[in-house]
C-alpha positions as CSV (number, residue, x, y, z in Angstrom):
1,M,40.7,18.6,-23.2
2,N,40.7,21.5,-20.7
3,N,38.7,24.3,-22.5
4,T,39.4,27.1,-20.3
5,S,41.6,29.7,-22.3
6,N,45.1,30.3,-21.2
7,N,44.6,34.0,-21.9
8,R,41.4,34.5,-19.8
9,S,40.4,33.9,-16.5
10,P,37.4,31.6,-15.7
11,D,35.0,34.4,-14.8
12,Q,35.6,35.9,-18.3
13,D,34.7,32.6,-20.0
14,P,30.8,32.9,-21.1
15,R,30.6,29.2,-19.4
16,W,31.0,31.0,-16.1
17,A,27.7,32.7,-16.4
18,A,26.0,29.5,-16.8
19,V,27.5,28.3,-13.6
20,L,26.5,31.6,-11.7
21,A,22.9,31.1,-13.2
22,R,22.9,27.4,-12.1
23,D,21.6,26.8,-15.8
24,P,20.1,23.3,-16.4
25,S,20.2,23.7,-20.1
26,A,23.9,23.9,-20.0
27,D,24.2,20.5,-18.3
28,G,25.8,18.0,-20.6
29,T,27.5,20.7,-22.7
30,F,30.4,21.1,-20.3
31,V,31.5,20.3,-16.5
32,Y,33.7,22.3,-14.4
33,G,36.5,21.2,-12.0
34,V,37.4,22.9,-8.6
35,K,40.9,22.7,-7.9
36,T,40.6,23.2,-4.2
37,T,38.3,20.2,-3.9
38,G,39.4,18.1,-6.6
39,I,35.8,17.6,-7.6
40,Y,33.8,18.5,-10.7
41,C,30.3,19.6,-11.2
42,H,27.5,20.2,-13.8
43,P,26.7,23.9,-14.4
44,S,23.3,23.6,-12.7
45,S,25.0,22.2,-9.4
46,L,23.5,23.5,-6.2
47,S,27.0,23.3,-4.5
48,R,28.5,26.2,-3.0
49,L,30.0,28.4,-5.8
50,P,33.8,28.3,-6.1
51,N,36.3,31.0,-6.4
52,P,36.4,31.4,-10.3
53,R,40.4,31.3,-10.1
54,N,40.0,27.7,-8.8
55,V,37.8,26.8,-11.9
56,E,38.8,24.8,-14.8
57,F,36.1,23.8,-17.7
58,F,35.9,20.6,-19.5
59,D,34.0,19.4,-22.5
60,T,33.0,16.2,-20.9
61,P,33.0,14.2,-17.3
62,E,35.6,12.0,-18.8
63,Q,38.0,14.6,-19.7
64,A,37.6,16.1,-16.1
65,Q,38.4,12.5,-14.7
66,A,41.5,12.1,-17.0
67,A,42.7,15.5,-15.3
68,G,42.2,13.9,-11.7
69,Y,38.8,15.2,-10.8
70,R,36.3,13.0,-9.2
71,P,32.1,13.7,-9.4
72,S,30.8,15.6,-6.7
73,K,28.5,13.4,-4.5
74,R,25.4,15.2,-5.8
75,L,26.5,14.7,-9.4
76,A,27.1,11.2,-8.7
77,R,23.6,10.7,-7.5
78,D,22.3,12.6,-10.5
79,Q,23.9,10.2,-13.0
80,T,21.3,7.7,-12.8
81,Q,18.7,10.3,-13.5
82,I,20.5,12.0,-16.1
83,A,21.1,8.7,-18.0
84,A,17.4,8.0,-17.7
85,Q,16.3,11.3,-19.0
86,Q,18.6,10.9,-22.0
87,A,17.5,7.5,-23.0
88,A,14.0,8.8,-22.8
89,R,14.8,11.7,-25.2
90,V,16.7,9.5,-27.4
91,A,13.9,7.0,-27.5
92,A,11.3,9.9,-28.4
93,A,13.6,11.0,-31.2
94,C,13.9,7.3,-32.6
95,R,10.1,7.2,-32.7
96,Q,10.0,10.7,-34.5
97,I,12.5,9.5,-37.0
98,E,10.6,6.4,-37.6
99,A,7.2,8.0,-38.0
100,A,8.6,10.9,-40.3
101,E,8.3,10.6,-44.1
102,E,11.6,12.4,-44.4
103,L,14.4,12.6,-41.9
104,P,14.0,15.6,-39.6
105,G,16.7,17.7,-39.5
106,L,19.4,17.6,-36.7
107,N,18.2,21.2,-35.4
108,D,14.5,19.9,-35.4
109,L,15.3,16.7,-33.4
110,A,17.4,18.6,-31.0
111,R,14.9,21.1,-30.4
112,T,12.1,18.5,-29.5
113,A,14.6,16.7,-27.2
114,G,15.2,20.0,-25.5
115,L,19.0,19.9,-26.2
116,S,21.5,21.8,-28.2
117,P,22.2,20.1,-31.5
118,F,25.8,19.3,-30.7
119,H,24.9,17.8,-27.5
120,F,21.7,15.9,-28.9
121,H,24.1,14.5,-31.6
122,R,26.6,13.0,-29.2
123,V,24.0,11.6,-26.6
124,F,21.9,9.9,-29.5
125,K,25.2,8.4,-31.0
126,S,26.5,7.1,-27.3
127,I,23.2,5.3,-26.7
128,T,22.2,4.2,-29.9
129,G,25.7,3.5,-31.5
130,L,24.5,5.5,-34.7
131,T,24.0,9.0,-35.6
132,P,20.6,10.3,-36.3
133,K,21.2,9.8,-40.1
134,A,22.6,6.5,-39.9
135,Y,19.6,5.4,-37.5
136,A,17.4,6.7,-40.1
137,A,19.3,4.9,-42.8
138,A,18.9,1.6,-40.9
139,H,15.3,2.0,-40.2
140,R,14.8,2.7,-43.7
141,S,16.6,-0.4,-44.7
142,R,14.6,-2.6,-42.4
143,K,11.3,-1.0,-43.7
144,V,12.1,-1.6,-47.2
145,R,13.0,-5.3,-46.5
146,E,9.6,-5.8,-44.6
147,R,7.8,-4.1,-47.5
148,L,9.4,-6.2,-50.2
149,A,9.0,-9.4,-48.0
150,D,5.3,-8.7,-48.0
151,A,5.2,-9.3,-51.7
152,G,4.3,-5.6,-52.5
153,S,6.0,-4.1,-55.8
154,V,9.2,-2.7,-55.7
155,T,7.9,0.9,-56.5
156,E,5.5,0.8,-53.5
157,A,8.2,-0.7,-51.2
158,L,10.6,2.2,-51.9
159,Y,8.3,5.0,-51.6
160,D,6.9,3.4,-48.5
161,A,10.4,3.4,-47.0
162,G,11.2,7.1,-47.7
163,F,12.9,7.1,-50.9
164,N,11.5,9.9,-53.0
165,S,12.9,8.7,-56.3
166,N,13.6,5.4,-58.1
167,S,17.2,6.3,-59.1
168,R,18.1,7.1,-55.1
169,F,16.6,3.9,-54.3
170,Y,18.5,1.7,-56.9
171,E,21.7,3.5,-56.2
172,A,21.6,2.5,-52.7
173,A,20.0,-1.0,-53.2
174,D,23.0,-3.0,-53.3
175,K,24.3,-1.8,-50.0
176,V,20.9,-1.7,-48.5
177,L,19.8,-5.4,-49.5
178,G,22.9,-7.1,-50.8
179,M,21.3,-7.8,-54.1
180,K,18.8,-6.3,-56.9
181,P,15.5,-5.2,-55.3
182,A,13.5,-7.7,-57.4
183,D,15.8,-10.6,-56.2
184,Y,15.4,-9.7,-52.6
185,R,11.8,-9.4,-53.1
186,A,11.8,-13.0,-54.4
187,A,14.0,-14.0,-51.2
188,G,17.0,-14.3,-53.3
189,Q,15.3,-16.2,-56.3
190,N,17.8,-15.2,-58.9
191,T,20.8,-15.2,-56.4
192,D,23.2,-18.3,-56.7
193,I,24.1,-19.3,-53.2
194,R,26.7,-22.2,-53.1
195,F,27.2,-24.3,-49.8
196,A,28.6,-27.4,-48.3
197,V,28.5,-29.0,-45.1
198,G,31.4,-30.6,-43.3
199,Q,32.6,-31.8,-39.9
200,C,35.1,-30.3,-37.6
201,S,36.2,-30.7,-34.1
202,L,33.3,-28.3,-33.1
203,G,30.6,-30.3,-34.8
204,A,28.8,-29.6,-38.0
205,I,29.9,-26.7,-40.1
206,L,28.0,-25.0,-43.2
207,V,29.9,-22.5,-45.4
208,A,28.0,-20.7,-48.0
209,Q,29.2,-18.2,-50.7
210,S,27.4,-15.7,-52.9
211,E,28.8,-13.9,-55.8
212,R,30.2,-11.3,-53.4
213,G,31.8,-13.6,-51.1
214,V,31.4,-15.8,-48.0
215,C,27.9,-15.1,-46.7
216,A,27.4,-17.7,-43.9
217,I,29.7,-19.8,-41.8
218,L,27.2,-21.7,-39.2
219,L,28.3,-24.0,-36.7
220,G,25.9,-26.6,-35.0
221,D,25.1,-30.2,-34.0
222,D,22.8,-31.2,-36.7
223,P,23.9,-30.6,-40.4
224,D,20.1,-30.7,-41.6
225,T,19.3,-27.8,-39.3
226,L,22.3,-25.7,-40.6
227,V,20.9,-26.4,-44.2
228,R,17.2,-25.2,-42.9
229,D,18.8,-22.0,-41.3
230,L,20.5,-21.2,-44.7
231,Q,17.2,-22.0,-46.6
232,D,15.4,-19.6,-44.0
233,K,17.8,-16.9,-44.9
234,F,17.7,-17.3,-48.5
235,R,14.1,-18.9,-48.8
236,R,14.0,-18.8,-52.6
237,A,17.6,-18.7,-53.9
238,N,19.3,-21.0,-56.0
239,L,20.9,-23.2,-53.4
240,I,23.7,-25.1,-55.2
241,G,25.4,-28.1,-53.4
242,A,29.2,-28.4,-53.0
243,D,31.4,-29.2,-56.1
244,R,34.9,-30.2,-55.6
245,E,36.2,-26.5,-56.2
246,F,33.9,-25.4,-53.4
247,E,34.7,-28.3,-51.1
248,Q,38.4,-26.7,-51.1
249,L,36.9,-23.5,-49.5
250,I,35.2,-25.5,-46.9
251,A,38.4,-27.3,-46.2
252,Q,40.2,-23.8,-45.7
253,V,37.8,-22.8,-43.2
254,V,37.9,-25.9,-41.2
255,G,41.7,-25.8,-41.4
256,F,41.6,-22.3,-39.9
257,I,39.4,-23.6,-37.0
258,E,42.0,-26.3,-36.2
259,A,44.8,-24.1,-36.8
260,P,44.1,-20.5,-36.4
261,A,47.7,-19.5,-37.2
262,L,47.0,-20.5,-40.9
263,G,44.7,-17.2,-41.1
264,L,41.7,-16.9,-43.1
265,D,42.0,-14.5,-46.1
266,L,38.4,-14.7,-47.9
267,P,36.1,-12.3,-49.4
268,L,33.2,-11.6,-47.1
269,D,29.7,-10.6,-48.1
270,L,28.9,-8.4,-44.9
271,R,25.2,-7.7,-44.5
272,G,24.7,-5.4,-41.5
273,T,24.0,-1.9,-40.5
274,A,26.8,0.7,-40.4
275,F,27.2,0.2,-36.6
276,Q,27.4,-3.6,-36.8
277,E,30.0,-3.5,-39.6
278,R,32.1,-1.1,-37.5
279,V,31.8,-3.7,-34.7
280,W,32.6,-6.6,-36.8
281,Q,35.6,-4.7,-38.4
282,A,36.7,-4.2,-34.7
283,L,36.3,-7.9,-33.8
284,R,38.7,-8.9,-37.0
285,E,41.4,-6.9,-35.5
286,I,41.6,-8.9,-32.3
287,P,44.6,-11.3,-32.9
288,P,44.0,-15.1,-32.5
289,G,44.7,-16.0,-29.0
290,S,43.7,-12.7,-27.7
291,T,40.2,-11.5,-26.2
292,A,38.6,-8.2,-25.6
293,S,35.6,-7.1,-23.6
294,Y,32.4,-5.7,-24.9
295,A,33.4,-2.4,-23.2
296,E,36.9,-2.4,-24.9
297,I,35.4,-3.1,-28.4
298,A,33.0,0.0,-27.6
299,Q,35.9,2.1,-26.7
300,R,38.0,1.0,-29.8
301,I,34.9,2.0,-32.2
302,G,34.7,5.6,-30.2
303,L,31.2,4.8,-28.7
304,P,32.1,3.8,-24.9
305,K,28.6,3.6,-23.9
306,A,27.3,1.4,-26.5
307,V,28.4,-1.7,-24.8
308,R,25.0,-3.4,-24.9
309,A,24.6,-2.5,-28.8
310,V,28.1,-4.0,-29.4
311,A,26.9,-7.3,-27.8
312,Q,23.7,-7.4,-30.0
313,A,26.0,-6.9,-32.9
314,C,28.1,-9.8,-31.9
315,G,24.9,-11.9,-31.7
316,A,23.9,-10.8,-35.3
317,N,27.0,-12.2,-36.7
318,S,26.4,-15.1,-39.2
319,L,30.0,-15.6,-40.0
320,A,31.3,-17.8,-37.4
321,V,35.2,-17.7,-36.8
322,A,35.6,-15.2,-39.9
323,I,34.1,-12.4,-37.7
324,P,35.7,-13.6,-34.3
325,C,32.9,-12.7,-31.8
326,H,34.2,-15.6,-29.9
327,R,37.1,-13.5,-28.9
328,V,34.8,-11.1,-27.0
329,V,34.3,-11.7,-23.5
330,R,33.0,-10.0,-20.2
331,S,34.9,-7.3,-18.6
332,D,35.7,-9.8,-15.7
333,G,37.1,-12.3,-18.3
334,N,34.3,-14.8,-17.9
335,L,32.6,-16.0,-21.3
336,S,29.4,-14.9,-22.0
337,G,26.6,-16.1,-24.5
338,Y,27.8,-17.1,-28.0
339,R,25.5,-17.8,-30.9
340,W,26.7,-21.3,-31.6
341,G,27.1,-22.2,-27.8
342,V,29.4,-21.3,-25.0
343,E,31.2,-24.4,-25.3
344,R,32.2,-23.9,-28.8
345,K,33.5,-20.5,-27.7
346,R,35.5,-22.0,-25.1
347,Q,36.9,-24.8,-27.6
348,L,37.8,-22.0,-30.2
349,L,39.7,-20.1,-27.7
350,A,41.6,-23.1,-26.4
351,L,42.6,-24.1,-30.2
352,E,43.9,-20.6,-30.7
353,R,45.9,-20.5,-27.4
354,V,47.3,-24.0,-28.4
355,S,48.0,-22.5,-31.9
356,E,49.8,-19.6,-30.4
357,D,52.0,-21.8,-28.4
């Protein structure tokens, strides 16, 4: 969106003062386009100053490009350097968050990074895929999982992870851990996980379900390997072999694989970060027989720069076909890596195309 006021000339806009001063601290807060040249620049650009009557201001380079402007040669050369600087600042902020007993305030993080709070928040989210607050929550979740796995007490784990009261931790425990803290500490000892292994056109398939919903759909060549993978995930859970009722569930999943048009309406037990769950939801919105690139998924969740993080979220998916990460391809249309093998990805897409026909 063009932020130049309709009732005020550009030289009366306070951003024009930053352009005149070639202020580097204003870089990232806006860019300006020059109507006579069709280019846009950062405030600190050393290019010849334009006539202010020919200037338009934009919040982001993307807005300037949408209005028909192209980057100046100097700006284009600087993009790689700016991206590296921003990545370094965000990495330092991540370390600051991880080392802090309590989440530093946004103003403190931005001040350390040398950016305005608004710009820092936007840069941090574009690079990590999370807000600073969500990143801190994800780090704390990971930390409490590690502490509980180390066989420490629940109380020690929650304080080590930054929860300053038992009540706050237990309020968040189900979302953080997917089960009660004592059960997680015991690797799911008091959790019933029902599972069954079957066969489909893709090879062996394992489906597992907790009280919350389907928690794993695994594909592979060797049924025993799939069972061991499930045991590793829930080391001391009560793993209950299939009964007739549960076999109907695995038949439903297999039926969906063979005929995707049938649909798969099952309650899912999702266990991921806020960012991962946003990606997984976007994947579920890709229709059978269609594909989307990692970049397109990043755009759909409002984080166009988080392409690599989207790919990592796809790789972390443990619910094959239910969360259809097989429908995500490279920007050039070629198949990329797939947790259960590229050939299975190819077969799934082929089955969906046949089903659509």
